[in-house]
N, C-alpha and C positions, 0 to 999 in steps of 0.2 A: 562412775567407773564400774564396770561389770565385775561382780564377785566371782570367785572360783565356783561357788555353788550354782550361781546362775549360768555360768559357762557349762557346767556339767549337765544342767537341765536342758540347755540348748542342744548340746551334743546328743543327749538321749532322744530328744524330739527328732533330730535329724536322722539318727539311726533308725527310727521307726518309720518316718515319712519317706526318706530317700529311696529305700527298696520298693515302696509302694508306687512311687512315680516312675522308677526305673521299669517296673513291671508294666505300667501303662505305656511307657515309651517304646518298649521292644516291639518290633514288627510282628503283626498278628500272623501266627502260624498254627495251623490246626494240630500238627504234631507236637509243637511246643506246649500248647494249651493242654492237650491230653496228658503229656508227660508231667506237666506241673500239677495237674489234678491228682495223678497217681502218686507223685512224690509227696504232695500235701497230706494225703491220707496216711502214708507211712510215717511222715515227720510228726504228725500229731501223736501217734503211738509212742514214738521215741521221746517226745517232750513229756508226755504224761508219765512215762516210766522214770525219767530223770527227776521229775517232781516227787515221785514216790521215794526215790533214792535220797533226795535232799531232806524229805520229811523224816526219814529214818534217822538222820543225823541230829535232829533237834533233841537237846537234852531235856529230860523230864517230860517227854511227849505224852506219856500215859496220864499225867495229871492235867494235860491240856485237852484231852479228847472231849471231855464234857463241855469245856468252853467252846471248842470248835463246833460241836453239834449245836450248841445254843446260838452261836453267832450265825451259823448257816441257816438255821431255822428262822430266826428273826429277820435276817437280811433277805431271805427268799420271799417270805410273806410280804415284806415291805416293798421290795423292788418289783416283784411280779404283780402284787395287788395294786400298787399305785399306778403302774402303767396300764393295767387292765381296766381299772376303774375310770381313769381319765379318758381312755379311748371309748369306753362304753357310753360315757356322757357325750363325747364328741359324736358318736353314731346316733345318739338320741336326739341331739339338737341340730345335727347336720347329716340327715340320713343319706346313705349311699348304697345303691344296689349294683352289683357287678353286672356287666353286659353278658347276655346269654343265660342259659339255664344252668342251675346247679347239677352236678353229676348225681345220678340216681344210685350209682354203685356205692356201697358202703366202703369208706376209706379203710385201707389196711394200716393198722398201727403196729409199728415194730420198734421195740426198745432194745433190740439186739446191739445196735451200735453204741448206745449209751452204756449198756452193761459191759461191753468190751472195753470202753474207755475207762470205766471204773476199775476193771480188772488190771489194766496196765499200771494204774497207780498202786494197786495192791501188790502186784508183782515187783514193781520198782521198790516198794517199801521193804519187801522181804529180802530182795537183793541187797539193799542198803544196810540192812541189819548185819549181814555177814561179810560185806565188802571191806577188805583191808583199806586202811587210810590211803596208802600209796596208789590204789587203783580207782579212787574216786574221780568223777568227771572234773575237768579243769574249772576254775572259778568263773571263767567267762563263757562257759558252754551255753548257758541260757541266752546270753546276748547274741551270740552267733546264730543260734537256732531261731531266735526272734526275728533277726534280719532275713534269714532264709524264708521263714514262714510268711512274713509280710511281702517279700518279693513274689512268692508263689501265689499269694492272694491277689496281688496286683495283676499278675498275668491272667489269673482266672477271671477277675472282674472285667478286664478288657476282652477276654475271650467270650464273655457272656453275650457280646454283641450289642450291648446297650451303652450309649454314650452318656457322658456327664450332662450334656445339654438336654438329652431326653429325660434324664432323671430329674433335673431341676425344673423342667417344664411340666412335670406331673404335679399338679396342684394338690391333689389328694395325698400323693406320696410325701410331699414336703410337709403338709399339715400334720399327717400322721406321725412323721418322724420327729417334728418339733414337739408335739404334744407328748409323745412317748418319752422323749429324752428328758424334758423338763419334769414330767411326773415321776420318772424313775429316780432322778436326782433328788427330788423332794423326799422320796423314800429313803435315800441315803442320808439326808439331813435328819430325818426322824431317827434313823439308826444311831447317828451321832448323839442325839439328845438322850437316847436310852442308855448308851454305854459311855461312861466318863473316861474310860481308858483309851478311847478311840478319838482321834482328832477329826475335825470337820473335813479337811482335805482328804484324809485317809478314807473316811466314810464315802465321800463322793467318788473317790478312785475305785473303791470296791463296788459301788453301784454302777459304775460306768462300763462294766464288762458286757452288759446287754446280751448275755448268752454266748459270747465268744470265749469259751472256757480255756482253750489252749493259750490264747493271747493274755487273758486276764491273769491266769495262773503264773505265767512267766513274769509279767510286769509287777504283780503284787509280791511275788517271791523275791525279786531283785530289790524292791523298795522296802518291804516290811518283814521279810523272812518267810521260811517255809510254812509256818503255821497260818499266816494270813494268805499266803499263796494257795494253800489248800482250801481255806474258807472261800476265796474267790472262785476256785475251780468247782467246788461242789455247789456253790450258789448258782453258777451258770449251768451246771449239769441238771440241777433241779428244774431250772427254767425249761430245759430241753425235754425232760420227762413230762412236765406239766403241759407243755405245748403239744407234744405228740398225743396226749390223752384228751385234751380239752379244746383243741382248735375246731374239730367238727361240731362240738356243742355250741360254741360261741359264734361260729360262722353263720348259723341260722338267722340270727337277728342283728348281730353286731360284727360285720365282716372286717371293719378296720381294727377292732379289738382282737379279733381272731388272728389277723396277720401280725399285729403287734406282739402277741404272745411269743412268737418265735424269736423276736429280737433280731440279732445279727444272723441267725440261722434261717431267717425267712428267705434269704437269697439262695440257700443251698439245701441244708439237711431237712428242714421242715417244709420246703417248697412243694414236694410231691403231695403231702397230705393237705396243704392249703389248696392246691389245684383240684384234688379229688373231692374235697368237701365243699369248695366254693365255685368250682367250674373254671374254665379258661379265662373268664372275664375278670377274675380277681388276681390273676397272675401278674399283670403289669403293676398293680399296686404293691404286691409282695416284692417284686424285683426292685422297684423304685425305693421303697421303704428299706429293704434289706441292703441295697447299695449304699444309701446314705448312712445307715447305722454302721456299716462296715468301715466307712471313712471316719465317722465321728468317734467311735469307740476308742481306737488307739490314741487319738489326739487327746481326748479327755482323760484317759487313764494315765498317760505320761505327764500331762500338765498337772493334774491334781496330785499324783504321787510325788512329783518333784518338789512339792512344798512340804513334804513330811507328814 
């Protein structure tokens, strides 16, 4: 007989996956895709601001800042380092050269977007410090925003023009995705071994963000509270910073590792710098890899976090 906890876990998984499939099922419309992309950009800022507001409500937060910084530092090194190392070994023993020549133009690296995202959290935190209790966001706000976020992502994925069949037929994309996922989860296991206060499933859930900061922040906040939600958020933002700075460097000899650095953002935010530093030939790999990771990340986060 299914327990209430298992039922809650199933409902949570449905709430995450249903909007994704609905987004895929909607008729492809250029106007709808453009509108969803625009709305997604604004929604991310709203979500990050709300996370800042919730973080401000945590009692004794000042005493937890050092812990948060420590958790983020260790988790970032483990998740970014494990995925990067595994894919570098993969490139070493299974060399792959993108079709076409690399771009000669120096890629333009912009961290403006990442700084803006961090600013939203800070603004939300300041608002939360002075916000009267009666004006705080409803308890289910994050769940509603999560469903909208996943729906918009589903529309965007379908609007990218690539089908699931094309993704699965990309052998290199599948291999890169599997190696990356397993390696990063191994990093999560090491995180669990280091910190006694963190459970194995919680460590795996935190590691499963794969750079999707808006989603990981919501799921981890709902599952473990605002402190761990902020750890997930900044862990994935660190990946974004690192990817923007070092994708061109690793692209020279290890293109799969360079693509893997972006994690879930390889499909969108870091795709331009992947193309600029690796040429058009590396774009299919980035799209296939990013597509798969965008599907895998929410499933793993919800499944692992449901076990506490």
